[in-house]
Residue frames as qw, qx, qy, qz and C-alpha x, y, z in Angstrom:
[[0.645, 0.528, 0.277, 0.478, -175.48, -183.46, 204.22],
 [0.417, -0.407, -0.099, 0.807, -174.73, -180.05, 205.78],
 [0.199, 0.598, 0.457, 0.627, -176.90, -177.97, 203.44],
 [0.119, -0.137, -0.283, 0.942, -176.99, -174.36, 204.54],
 [0.101, 0.709, 0.697, -0.043, -180.48, -172.96, 205.06],
 [0.168, 0.724, 0.228, 0.629, -181.66, -169.54, 203.91],
 [0.485, -0.857, -0.088, -0.149, -181.96, -168.49, 207.56],
 [0.794, -0.390, 0.107, 0.453, -178.42, -169.64, 208.34],
 [0.539, 0.356, 0.225, 0.730, -177.01, -167.70, 205.40],
 [0.114, -0.846, -0.178, -0.490, -178.85, -164.58, 206.55],
 [0.683, -0.725, -0.016, 0.081, -177.45, -165.11, 210.06],
 [0.769, -0.052, 0.137, 0.622, -173.91, -165.45, 208.70],
 [0.299, 0.593, 0.205, 0.719, -174.25, -162.14, 206.88],
 [0.325, -0.841, -0.137, -0.411, -175.77, -160.27, 209.82],
 [0.687, -0.716, 0.126, -0.013, -173.71, -161.61, 212.70],
 [0.851, -0.206, 0.247, 0.415, -170.55, -163.38, 211.61],
 [0.553, 0.367, 0.254, 0.704, -169.65, -161.03, 208.77],
 [0.216, -0.491, -0.288, 0.793, -170.94, -157.92, 210.49],
 [0.023, 0.205, 0.477, 0.854, -173.05, -156.63, 207.62],
 [0.146, 0.482, 0.632, -0.589, -175.99, -154.55, 208.77],
 [0.405, 0.668, 0.008, -0.624, -176.63, -152.42, 205.68],
 [0.735, 0.149, 0.624, 0.218, -176.89, -154.99, 202.92],
 [0.518, 0.809, 0.243, 0.137, -177.48, -152.54, 200.06],
 [0.068, -0.950, 0.301, 0.053, -174.61, -150.31, 201.17],
 [0.590, -0.433, 0.650, 0.204, -172.22, -153.24, 201.39],
 [0.716, 0.392, 0.534, 0.219, -173.20, -154.48, 197.93],
 [0.325, 0.943, 0.035, 0.061, -172.67, -151.01, 196.48],
 [0.278, -0.819, 0.489, 0.117, -169.22, -150.80, 198.07],
 [0.709, -0.138, 0.661, 0.205, -168.31, -154.28, 196.81],
 [0.648, 0.649, 0.369, 0.153, -169.28, -153.32, 193.23],
 [0.114, 0.978, -0.170, -0.034, -166.86, -150.36, 193.38],
 [0.594, -0.518, 0.549, 0.279, -163.78, -152.58, 193.94],
 [0.442, 0.594, -0.538, -0.402, -161.73, -153.22, 190.87],
 [0.960, 0.100, -0.224, -0.133, -161.48, -156.78, 189.55],
 [0.552, 0.453, -0.573, 0.403, -157.80, -156.82, 190.60],
 [0.396, -0.530, 0.447, -0.602, -158.85, -156.50, 194.25],
 [0.904, -0.125, 0.267, -0.309, -159.96, -160.14, 194.16],
 [0.312, -0.458, 0.802, 0.222, -157.84, -163.25, 193.67],
 [0.106, 0.131, 0.907, 0.385, -160.39, -165.07, 191.52],
 [0.421, 0.088, -0.043, -0.902, -163.89, -164.69, 190.13],
 [0.263, 0.233, 0.926, -0.136, -167.17, -166.59, 190.16],
 [0.360, -0.163, -0.461, -0.794, -170.14, -166.61, 187.83],
 [0.247, 0.106, 0.781, -0.564, -173.16, -166.99, 190.14],
 [0.313, -0.226, -0.715, -0.583, -176.10, -168.74, 188.46],
 [0.077, 0.225, 0.697, -0.677, -179.35, -168.10, 190.30],
 [0.030, 0.664, 0.701, 0.258, -183.06, -167.40, 190.04],
 [0.047, 0.397, -0.010, 0.916, -184.01, -163.74, 190.00],
 [0.607, -0.601, -0.370, -0.366, -186.84, -164.65, 192.38],
 [0.797, -0.417, -0.282, 0.334, -184.16, -165.28, 195.03],
 [0.290, 0.785, -0.118, 0.534, -182.69, -161.76, 194.97],
 [0.499, -0.784, 0.244, -0.276, -182.32, -161.53, 198.75],
 [0.906, -0.278, 0.285, 0.145, -180.42, -164.81, 198.90],
 [0.712, 0.534, 0.038, 0.454, -178.32, -163.81, 195.91],
 [0.027, -0.877, 0.221, -0.427, -177.23, -160.67, 197.80],
 [0.711, -0.605, 0.335, -0.129, -176.36, -162.78, 200.84],
 [0.937, 0.077, 0.213, 0.267, -174.43, -165.33, 198.76],
 [0.492, 0.739, -0.077, 0.453, -172.49, -162.53, 197.01],
 [0.252, -0.836, 0.327, -0.362, -171.44, -161.02, 200.33],
 [0.885, -0.352, 0.305, -0.018, -170.59, -164.44, 201.77],
 [0.876, 0.273, 0.161, 0.363, -168.35, -165.31, 198.79],
 [0.317, 0.820, -0.120, 0.462, -166.78, -161.85, 198.48],
 [0.529, -0.779, 0.286, -0.179, -165.78, -162.00, 202.12],
 [0.894, -0.183, 0.340, 0.229, -163.58, -164.92, 201.06],
 [0.257, -0.604, 0.421, 0.626, -161.72, -162.71, 198.60],
 [0.351, 0.192, 0.765, 0.505, -163.41, -163.59, 195.30],
 [0.289, 0.197, -0.141, -0.926, -165.31, -161.41, 192.87],
 [0.361, 0.347, 0.856, -0.127, -168.83, -162.56, 192.11],
 [0.132, 0.035, -0.462, -0.877, -170.51, -161.85, 188.81],
 [0.290, 0.488, 0.753, -0.332, -174.31, -161.45, 188.89],
 [0.298, 0.396, 0.594, 0.634, -176.01, -160.61, 185.61],
 [0.079, -0.855, -0.445, -0.254, -178.52, -158.07, 186.96],
 [0.435, -0.783, 0.001, 0.445, -175.72, -156.19, 188.72],
 [0.497, -0.065, 0.467, 0.729, -174.06, -155.70, 185.30],
 [0.241, 0.676, 0.122, -0.685, -174.98, -152.41, 183.65],
 [0.121, 0.395, -0.669, -0.618, -173.94, -153.86, 180.26],
 [0.208, 0.231, 0.950, 0.028, -176.67, -156.50, 180.28],
 [0.190, -0.327, -0.513, -0.771, -179.74, -155.84, 178.12],
 [0.383, -0.136, 0.378, -0.831, -182.79, -154.62, 180.04],
 [0.863, 0.103, 0.168, -0.465, -184.91, -157.44, 178.53],
 [0.614, -0.247, 0.726, 0.187, -183.71, -160.99, 177.91],
 [0.669, 0.661, -0.137, -0.312, -182.79, -161.80, 174.33],
 [0.924, 0.267, -0.082, 0.262, -180.24, -163.63, 172.24],
 [0.265, 0.723, -0.346, 0.536, -177.77, -160.88, 173.22],
 [0.609, -0.609, 0.340, -0.378, -178.36, -161.77, 176.87],
 [0.987, -0.060, 0.143, 0.035, -177.46, -165.39, 176.16],
 [0.699, 0.553, -0.181, 0.416, -174.33, -164.37, 174.23],
 [0.043, -0.747, 0.384, -0.541, -173.13, -162.13, 177.06],
 [0.799, -0.453, 0.289, -0.271, -173.86, -164.80, 179.67],
 [0.962, 0.188, -0.028, 0.199, -171.76, -167.30, 177.70],
 [0.414, 0.673, -0.305, 0.531, -168.87, -164.81, 177.69],
 [0.365, -0.674, 0.377, -0.519, -169.18, -164.27, 181.45],
 [0.955, -0.230, 0.146, -0.113, -169.38, -167.99, 182.23],
 [0.857, 0.345, -0.121, 0.363, -166.18, -168.55, 180.22],
 [0.291, 0.694, -0.275, 0.598, -164.29, -165.54, 181.57],
 [0.538, -0.663, 0.314, -0.416, -164.90, -166.15, 185.28],
 [0.085, 0.462, -0.873, 0.133, -162.65, -168.64, 187.05],
 [0.095, 0.118, 0.953, -0.264, -165.43, -170.63, 188.72],
 [0.444, -0.283, -0.470, -0.708, -169.12, -171.36, 188.24],
 [0.054, 0.097, 0.819, -0.562, -171.39, -171.54, 191.29],
 [0.356, -0.384, -0.630, -0.573, -175.05, -172.50, 191.00],
 [0.262, -0.116, 0.535, -0.795, -177.13, -171.05, 193.86],
 [0.337, -0.158, -0.876, -0.307, -179.40, -174.08, 193.99],
 [0.351, 0.077, 0.513, -0.779, -182.71, -173.09, 195.53],
 [0.444, 0.404, 0.793, -0.105, -186.10, -174.58, 194.81],
 [0.379, 0.819, 0.119, -0.413, -186.69, -171.56, 192.54],
 [0.101, 0.684, -0.592, -0.413, -183.47, -171.88, 190.54],
 [0.356, -0.057, 0.926, 0.115, -184.00, -175.60, 190.04],
 [0.445, 0.601, 0.654, -0.118, -187.24, -174.70, 188.25],
 [0.161, 0.822, -0.115, -0.534, -185.69, -171.90, 186.14],
 [0.845, 0.481, 0.181, 0.146, -185.09, -172.57, 182.42],
 [0.275, 0.882, -0.317, 0.212, -182.24, -170.01, 182.38],
 [0.472, -0.643, 0.587, -0.140, -180.49, -171.70, 185.32],
 [0.896, 0.074, 0.436, 0.046, -180.69, -175.10, 183.59],
 [0.657, 0.724, -0.009, 0.208, -179.19, -173.55, 180.46],
 [0.018, -0.879, 0.422, -0.221, -176.42, -171.83, 182.46],
 [0.660, -0.468, 0.584, -0.065, -175.41, -174.94, 184.39],
 [0.890, 0.318, 0.304, 0.117, -175.30, -176.93, 181.15],
 [0.479, 0.818, -0.150, 0.283, -173.06, -174.32, 179.58],
 [0.299, -0.797, 0.476, -0.222, -170.99, -173.98, 182.76],
 [0.898, -0.176, 0.404, -0.002, -170.55, -177.76, 182.83],
 [0.810, 0.531, 0.075, 0.237, -168.89, -177.63, 179.42],
 [0.352, 0.770, -0.254, 0.467, -166.30, -175.06, 180.54],
 [0.245, -0.676, 0.478, -0.504, -165.78, -175.61, 184.27],
 [0.948, -0.228, -0.060, -0.213, -166.47, -179.27, 185.06],
 [0.627, -0.582, -0.512, -0.072, -165.55, -180.61, 187.71],
 [0.575, -0.209, -0.342, 0.713, -162.85, -178.77, 189.61],
 [0.101, 0.000, -0.012, 0.995, -164.25, -175.32, 188.84],
 [0.461, -0.357, -0.399, -0.708, -167.99, -175.82, 189.28],
 [0.133, -0.122, -0.850, 0.495, -169.99, -176.19, 192.49],
 [0.338, -0.649, -0.554, -0.396, -173.54, -176.06, 193.69],
 [0.010, -0.148, 0.514, -0.845, -174.42, -173.80, 196.59],
 [0.357, -0.477, -0.762, -0.254, -177.58, -175.60, 197.76],
 [0.115, -0.158, 0.356, -0.914, -179.71, -173.31, 199.87],
 [0.214, -0.384, -0.898, -0.015, -182.52, -175.02, 201.73],
 [0.365, -0.710, -0.270, -0.539, -185.72, -173.48, 203.04],
 [0.191, -0.589, 0.515, -0.592, -185.40, -172.49, 206.68],
 [0.868, -0.224, 0.253, -0.364, -187.07, -175.80, 207.56],
 [0.427, -0.423, 0.770, 0.211, -184.21, -177.65, 205.84],
 [0.740, 0.433, 0.510, -0.072, -186.24, -178.61, 202.75],
 [0.080, 0.608, -0.516, -0.598, -184.36, -178.70, 199.44],
 [0.863, 0.343, 0.160, -0.335, -185.88, -180.40, 196.41],
 [0.332, -0.474, 0.725, 0.374, -182.73, -180.99, 194.41],
 [0.800, 0.470, -0.134, -0.349, -182.65, -182.84, 191.13],
 [0.955, -0.105, 0.229, 0.158, -180.96, -186.14, 190.35],
 [0.718, 0.544, -0.015, 0.434, -178.57, -184.74, 187.74],
 [0.083, -0.895, 0.254, -0.357, -177.24, -182.20, 190.25],
 [0.855, -0.475, 0.209, 0.023, -175.74, -185.09, 192.25],
 [0.858, 0.285, 0.036, 0.426, -172.81, -185.24, 189.80],
 [0.247, 0.766, -0.138, 0.577, -171.50, -181.85, 190.93],
 [0.416, -0.067, -0.563, 0.711, -169.45, -180.79, 193.96],
 [0.269, -0.793, -0.383, -0.390, -171.42, -178.72, 196.46],
 [0.076, 0.451, -0.429, 0.779, -170.76, -176.13, 199.16],
 [0.670, -0.521, -0.508, -0.148, -171.78, -177.21, 202.63],
 [0.366, -0.781, 0.326, -0.388, -171.36, -176.35, 206.27],
 [0.265, 0.363, -0.857, 0.253, -168.92, -178.37, 208.30],
 [0.712, -0.376, -0.570, -0.164, -170.30, -181.19, 210.41],
 [0.647, -0.237, -0.481, 0.543, -168.10, -180.03, 213.30],
 [0.213, -0.430, -0.227, 0.847, -168.24, -176.25, 213.45],
 [0.323, 0.810, 0.481, -0.091, -170.61, -173.59, 212.16],
 [0.028, -0.887, 0.193, 0.419, -167.70, -171.34, 211.13],
 [0.245, -0.391, 0.763, 0.452, -166.21, -173.60, 208.46],
 [0.750, 0.495, 0.136, -0.416, -167.47, -174.36, 204.96],
 [0.384, -0.330, 0.776, 0.376, -166.24, -176.86, 202.43],
 [0.632, 0.387, -0.367, -0.562, -166.77, -178.19, 198.95],
 [0.654, -0.121, 0.738, -0.116, -167.77, -181.86, 198.87],
 [0.312, 0.378, -0.669, -0.559, -167.11, -183.80, 195.67],
 [0.866, 0.016, -0.166, -0.472, -169.26, -186.70, 194.42],
 [0.745, 0.219, -0.611, 0.155, -166.36, -189.14, 195.07],
 [0.723, -0.587, -0.334, 0.142, -166.40, -188.24, 198.79],
 [0.551, 0.050, -0.153, 0.819, -163.35, -185.94, 198.77],
 [0.150, -0.934, -0.323, 0.026, -163.69, -182.58, 200.49],
 [0.493, 0.200, -0.082, 0.843, -161.72, -179.33, 200.43],
 [0.095, -0.581, -0.400, 0.702, -162.22, -176.13, 202.38],
 [0.368, 0.840, 0.397, 0.034, -164.33, -173.61, 200.47],
 [0.114, -0.917, 0.223, 0.310, -161.60, -171.02, 200.89],
 [0.433, -0.377, 0.701, 0.423, -158.97, -173.34, 199.32],
 [0.513, 0.451, 0.697, 0.217, -161.33, -174.31, 196.48],
 [0.223, 0.943, 0.215, -0.119, -161.97, -170.66, 195.67],
 [0.182, -0.841, 0.390, 0.328, -158.24, -169.89, 195.54],
 [0.521, -0.224, 0.735, 0.372, -157.16, -172.75, 193.27]]
């Protein structure tokens, strides 16, 4: 299936993208204006996976897209509330794409289930994708209903190419999907 493991994503960030100081790179990326990017993504994720969220943000930003992460937004309430949900709905609608960082933790998160349901209503199917991230041993629990969504995967032929695979078997390069 070509699911990227957590270790592979970390390796991409460290070696292929040349990022050594993760926090410094994230800070620099947050300083760019929205106009620097050609499109934007709402990244749904579990807060337990903060390290992998950072890596996914850098991976996607390297492809020229802005990535919205709620806890990187100074306008978000400090504690979750109805206001949090209202702001998340706005952000899901206003970003061009919706990507669900599908880890075993996010699959068990009530907020992630709510976000993907809401994202489904506004982005389905050409503008929503899973980014399944397996344990380093290749284990990913998944959930049956997630099978209806396109997903980001590594190429079967080269480790330097990523694509979005649709449930009907069609595939497009990740870069092209992000730009359309």
